[in-house]
N, C-alpha and C positions, 0 to 999 in steps of 0.2 A: 218187381217188388222183391226185396231180399227176404230169404227164408232161412231159418236157423234150426239147428237141432241142439238139444240140451243134454247134459250129463250131470249126475250128482255123485260125488265121491266122498266117502267117510274115511278119516284117518284116525286110528286110535294112537294117541301119543302119550307114552308113559316114560320114555327115556330119550336122551339126545339122539340116539341112532334112529329113532322113529321119525325125527324131523328130516333126516337124510333120505329115508325111504319116501317120505311125503314129497320132498324136493325132486327126487328122481322121477317119481310118478307124474308129478305136474309138468316137469320138463318133457317127459315122453309124450304126454298129451299135447303140450304146446307145439312140439315138433309135428304133430298130426293136425295142427290147425285149431286146437281148442284154446279158448281164452277163459281165464277165471274171471267171473263177473261178481262173485261174492264169496265170502268165507265167514263161517260162524264158529266161534269157540263154544264148546259145551263142556259138561262135566267129564266126559270120557274121551274127548278128542276134538277134531275139526271136521265140519261138513263144508265141502266146497261145491260151488255151482259153476258149471262151465257151459260155454256155448261155442258153436262154430257155424259159419255160413255154409249152407248147402250149395252145392254146385248147381247153378241155374239150369244147365242142360239136364242133369240127372233129376232134378226136382220136377221138371216139366215132363219127363219120361214116365213118371209114376202114374198108375191108373187113378 
């Protein structure tokens, strides 16, 4: 059975340069195997929800 871990990131976006920081951060997470599964716009920025599959060997090694 597949197992996942989850991450929540908040990005305060006030200027165009903030979108570039958001893009860089999401690309860095993507390179580490994270996938954005949802993003919500709010009054102060964006909340993104990410997941990645746990390594089956590592997951079974946990107590």
